[in-house]
C-alpha positions, 0 to 999 in steps of 0.5 A: 528476533528483536529490534529496539527491544521489540519482538518481530512478529511471525518469524518461522525457522530458517527465514531471513528477516530484514528490517527497514525504514519505509523508504527502504533504508535497511536497519537490521537483519538476522544471521539468515539474511546475512548468509542469504545475501552474502554479507559480512556483517550487519554494519555492512548490510545497513549501508544498503537499501532493500532495492539493492536486494532486487534485480537491477532492472527493478530499481527504476520501479522501486517506490520512494515510500513503501505503501500497502499497495507495494507489500505482500501483505497476504503472505509469501509471493514468488520473487527474484532477489539479488545477493550483494555479489550480484547473483540472482535467485528465486525467493518467496517474500512476505512483507508487512508493517510493524509498529516499534516504539511508536514508529512504522517499520517495514519487515521482510521475510525471505526464503530461498527457493531451491527448485529450478525457476526461470529467473528471466521470466520471473523478472518480467512478471515481477516488473509487471507486478511492480508497475501495477502496484505503483499505478494502484498507489498513484490512484489511491493518492489521487483519490485521497487528494480529490477527497480532501479537495471535495470535502473542503469545499462541500463542508464550507458550503454545507457545514451540516454534512457529516464526515460520512456524508462527505465520503458518500458525496465524494464517491458520487462525484467520482462516478461510483455506482450505488453498488460500489458505494455500498461496498466501499462504505460497507453499507447496503444499497438501501443505506446508500439511498437513505444517505442520499436522501439525508444529504439532499435534505441537509443541502435543502434541495427540492425533489426536482434538483439534481444532487450531483449537479448541486455537488459539482456547483458547490465544489466549483 
């Protein structure tokens, strides 16, 4: 399958394929998707949002923009889907991004599950999953906003701090442990201690000065 002269990746035989904007606006699909969702034409299908293909109780939780936290990037996951005539059915859904002509699009791969599934139970599980993903997306958003705020003030007070220094300072200020900082920055614990020592030197701190206190004062 192609969209805007670009081949859609990782399609297997029989999969329904949906192409949408990151806000969920449907742009295109293949014949399997039209058959699966009982839609007469791509033109009609394009009048919908991907939230229309989910149970009604899912819609209030549908994100305004699909971030990585909302996608099944690791492969197919069991979901409840909704045909355009309202019938609910179990499906396996895999979602990912693809860059097409310089823009990022949402690609959905859907396979109907033929065996018996407790739809009501699966709907509840799906709503819990969606809420967990929304919370994670909000945490990431808040973390990014915090990083920008902290970095701006630290860079103003200590221009010699590098981008990597600022990242480590931010993690210190949001109470990450040494191990967690090492995991986040993909360095060793020893690397974290060395980086702290380098930052202290750039900030002209004495051995008795508290690094975290100095960072907080610089940001405040």
